[in-house]
N, C-alpha and C positions, 0 to 999 in steps of 0.2 A: 342689516345683512353683513356678515363677517367677511372682510376682505382676505385675500391671500396673504398679504403682509401681516395682518392680525393673527391669522391662523398659524403662520410660521413662527411668529413671536411667542405665542402661547406654547407651541410645541417646543421651541428652543429652550424656554425657561424650565422645562422639566429636567433637562440634562446638562445645561450650560448655566453657570452662575449669572443671573440677570439676563440670560438669553443671548449674551454676546461674549465675544472673546477679547474685547477691549472696551473699557467702561463707557467712553463717550458715545459709542455706537448705539447705546440703549435709549437715547433721546431723553434721559432723565432731566437733563439741564433745560430742555425746551418743552418737554411734555409731548404726548402723542405716541404714535407707533413708528418704530424705525422702518425704513424702506429696505426690503431684502432685494439685493441687486442680482440680476441674472446674467447681464452682459454689459459691455461697454463698447463704444465705437466712436473714435475721435474725441469730440468734446462732450459726448453724451453718455449717460448710463440709463439702463432700462430695468424697472423693478418687476416684482412678481405679478403685478397686475398688467404688465405690458406698457406702463406709462414711461415716457421718455423725459429726462431732465438734463438741462445744461449743467454740467458738473464743475463746481469750483472747489471740490475737495481733492480730486485727482489722486485718490488713494493716500491722502494726507501728504502729497508732495512729489512722490516718485515719478508720476506720469507726466513729465515735462513735455513729452512728444505726443501725448494723448493716449486714449485707450486703444488697445489692440493695434498698435502701429505696425503696419505690414512688415517693415524691415526688421523690427525687433521680434515679432512673432516668428518670422522665418528663421532667424538666428536661434531662437529657443527650440524650434522644431528640429533643426539640424543637430544641435547639441544633444537634445533628448534622445535622438535616434542613435547616438553613439554610446549612451549610458547616462543614467541619472545621477550617479555618485560613485566615486572611487575611493575616497579617503586616502588619496595619494597625490603627489604633485602632478600638475598638468601645465602645458606650455601656456594655456590661456591665462592662468594665474600670473605668470610672469608678464604677459602682455598687459594685463590690468594694472599691475604694480608699476610697470614702466610708464604707462600712460598717465596714471595718477601723479607720479613724480614729475612728469613733463608738464602737466597742466597746472599743478599747484606747486609753485616754487619752494615753499617751505618744507615740502616732503622730500626727504632724502632716502628714507626706507619706509616701507608700508607692510602692515600685516592685515590680511583679509579675515573678517569674521562674518557672522550671520545677521546681526541686528545692531541697531544704534545703541541700545542698552549695553550690549556686550562690548561695543567699541569704547564707550565712555568709561565703563567700569574698568576695562583693561588699561586705558590710558592713565587713569588715576593710580592704578596699582604700579604701573611703570614709573610714574612721577614720584611716588613714594619710595619705590625701590632705588631710584636714581639719586634722590636727595637724602634719603635716610630720615625723612620727616613724616609727620602724621597728619597735620592740619590741612584742610582743603577750604578754599574760599569759593563760595558760589553766590548767586544773586537771587533775591526774592523774585519768584515768578518764572525763573528759568528752569526748564525741565530737561534733565539729562538721562532719562531712562529710569527704570524702577529698581536699580541697585540700592541696597539698604542705606548707605551713607549719603545718597543723593535725594532721598525722599524727605527733604526738609524744606518747607515753603516752596514746593515744586509746582509751578504752574497753577492750575485751577484746583489743586487738592486742598484738603482741610489745612488750615494754617494755625499753628500753635507755636508761639515764640519759644525757641530753645528746645522744642520737642519734635520728634519725627511726625510727619504729616500722613503716616500710614501705620495702622496697627501692625504688630509683628516686627517692627524695627526697634531694636534695643536702644534705650536712651544713651547708653555708653558709646554705641556706634555713631549715633547722630551728633554726639558731643565733639567729634573731630571735625564737624562741618561748621564753618563760620558763614553765616548768611548775612549778606549786605544788601543795600539798596541799589538796584540797577541805575546807572548813570550818576551816582553820587560820588564825585571825585574826592570830596573831603573825607567821607567815611572810609573809602578805600585807602587813602593815604594814612589816616589815623590808625587803621588796623595794622598796616605794615609797620608803622612806627612802634606799635606796642608788641606785635607778635611776629614780625617778619622772619626771625630766625627759626620759627617753628612751622612756617607755611611751606608745604610741599608744592602746591599748585594753586593757581587761579583758573577756574573753568567758567566760561560763559558763552552764551549764544551771541555771536557778533551782530546778528539781527534777531532779536527775540521773536519766537513764533508760537510759544505755548502759553502766553498770557495775552493772546492776540498779538499782532505785530507791533513791536516797539523798537524803534531805531536807537542805537547808541550814539552819543556825541563823539566826535573825533577826539576831543580832549580825554574822554573816558577811556577809549580804546588805547590811545597813546600812553596814558598814565599807567594802565595795567601792564603794558609792555615794559615801560621804564622801571616800575617797581619790582617786577619779577626779575629783571636783569640785575638790578641793584642788590636784591636780597637773595639771589640764587634760587628762586622759585621757578617752577615750570609753568609757562603760560599755555593754556589749552583752549583752542577755539573749538567749540562744539558746532561743527558745520554739517551735522547730520541732516538738518533741514535746508540750510542755505547753500551747501555745496552743490555747484552746478545748477542752482535754482536762481541765484541772483546775478550770476556772471560766470565766465569760464574758469576763473581762478577762485571762485567763492567770494564770501564777504571780505576775506583778507586781501583779495585783489582790489576790491573797491576802496578799502581804507588804507591800503599801502602799509599794513602792519604784518610782520612775520611772527607767527606764534612758534612755540617750541614743539608742540604737538597739535595735531588736528584730528578730529573724528569726523568721519563721513558715513553716509548711508543713503537711504531713499533713492535719489536719482541714479547713484552708481550701480544700483541693481535693476533699474528699469522696470520696477514693479515686482521683482523677485527678491527673496530674502538675502541681502548682501550688504555688508558694511565694512568699514576699514578704519584703522587708526595708524597714524604715522607721523614722522617729523624728523628731528635731528638724529643723525647717525649714531652719535655717542649715547643718546638716550635709548634709542631703539635697540642698541647693542646689549642692553640689559636683559632682553627677553630670551627665554629658553628657545633653542638650545645654545645660544651664544652666552647668555648670562643667567643670573639666579632668579629672575622674575618669571613665574610660570604662567603660561596662557596656552590654551589648547581648545580645539573644537572639531568634532567629527565631520561636520558639514561645512567647515570654513573653506572658502574658495570653491564652493559647489559649481561644477562645470556648466550647468544650465543657467544658474544665476549669473555667473560671470559672462556667459554669452549674451544674456539680455542686457547686462550693464555695458559691455563693450559696444554693442550695437547702438544703445542710447547715447553713449558718449561720442560715438562717431557722428550722430545726427546733430548734437549740440555744437559741434565744431564747424558746422556749415557757416559760411560768411553771412553776417547779418542776423544770425539766429537770435541772439539776445537783444539786439536792437528792436527786432519785430516783437519779441515776447514782451519786452518792457513797454513798448508803445501800446500794445493791446491791453496790458494790465493798467496802464495809466488812463487809457480811454474808459475802462470800467470804473475805476475809482473816481475820476473826475466827473464822469456822467452820473454816478450815484450821488455824489455830493451836490451836484447841480440840481438833480431831481428832488433831493431832500429839502433843499432851500426853497424850491417852488412850493412845497407843502408845509413850510415853516416847521420842519422837524429838526431838533437838535441832533446833528449828525456830522461826522467827519470821516475821512478815509485817506489812506496813503498806500504807496507801493514801493517795493524794491525789487527790481528784476521781475520775476514771475510770481512773487509773493505779494499779498496785499492784506490790509487790515481795514475793517469797518467798525466804527464806534458810535454809539448813541450818546455822544457828548460833543461840544462845539469844537474842541481841538484834539488832535491825536495825542494819546498819552505818552509820557516819557518814563513811567515807572509803574510797578504793580499797583501802588496806591491809587494812581490816577486811572488805571484800567478799572479798578473797583468802583470808580465814580460813574462809570457808564450805566445807562439805563437798561438793565438786563431785561426787564419786562417788555420794553419797547423792542429790543432785539428779538425776543421770543415771538412777539406778534408779527414782526417783519419776516422772520424766518418761515413761519407757517404760511403767511400770505404768499411769499415767493415760491415755496414748495408746491402750493396749490396751483401755481401758474407755471410749473415746470422748470423751476430754477433751484438747484440743490447747493446751498451753502453749508458750511460746517455746522452741526447741531449743537453749538455752544458759542456763547459770546466771548469766550476766552481762547479761541483758536484762530490762527491765520488762515487765509484762503489762498488758492493757487489757480493760476491760469496756465494752459498748455499751448503749444504751438498749433494745436488743432482748433483753438478758439480764434475766431476772426470777427470781421465787422458784423456779420449776420448774428452771431451769438451775443455780441455786445448790445446790438440794437434790440434784440429780443429781451435781453436781461433788463435793459433800461425801460423798455415798455412795461414789463412786469413790475418793475420798481415804482413806476409812476402810480399804478393802482395800489401797490402794497404800502407805499408811504402814506397814501391817503387813509388806508385802514389803520396804519400804525398810530396815527394821531388820536383815534377814537378811544 
């Protein structure tokens, strides 16, 4: 008997490439049929069959306060009632910019855009305009959106040394991108020693989340800051994922390192399409209409998205918010690791704030190469076993997971109960 999810997937593939509007949603990495979701409530989502799942995707990070959070929904309704879009300045945009600059100390000026890809693409253009240089340093496994010059060894995409990891990207465009090993201080220092005068910017995720979760070493983060300062390059923290996910000042607050530019997204839109890039005043002053670097967007600063973001950012400022979020996430990862040991499954897990990673290897990875050592087949078996038991993890072994403030002891207990049975199946 064909399920509603299966029927919808067949129908979607007639008019949408692969049946989805973002590749990982197609379940190709894990096999099976994607779940078509119809609503969310707190820590749970509900699919076209009416089944409920404890959700650890959280719209890939934005829903730090959970699905359909009443205060956020009320803000969206109020804003929508006044108009969906103006293409003109609004006071709410100013409030958002002021709040971002207040909460993230490295931000002196901010521009709002509509997506994380737009934010990182624009930040790199500004860095090149400011320095007059062309080369960009990124790190293997870090994903910074689908702009041409960044699709080189990007996350879980196809990897070919020195070539773009997407068709349609000219090799000459990719040639300006230098790809290094995440957490490799020697390689980073050697690259600056050889090419420092031509490097416009170094961009990286200060907690990687697109090759599963990988922590940087404090030495690596500090070295990137020191080398950029010494050679006049722009240090860009891509905090589209980590911003307001791992702490109130993002990952830069945790590591005590001040980047020159920061990209933000996901949480700052509260589930609506909103992102931003910002940083030093002298660099941001290069952007039109103040300077020669052009960037524009019809829906930038959309009033409904800004309203959702402002409401979400008010919630995360509540006393103890991140302490509780971190505690819940730690309880999940520690519980999963403990349960895996019970079943003698090679497994490890870790978390930072409301982000977590699970790995079918004995130790958490520190680089893309180590991520690739994980047992992908074991993950796929575990993923489907958990899905059958009402727990929705990301449908890929190369994606971080997320916990919201709507998750609590009951959700963690139910998840660990499902994991006890699922790890037993994973061994077979």
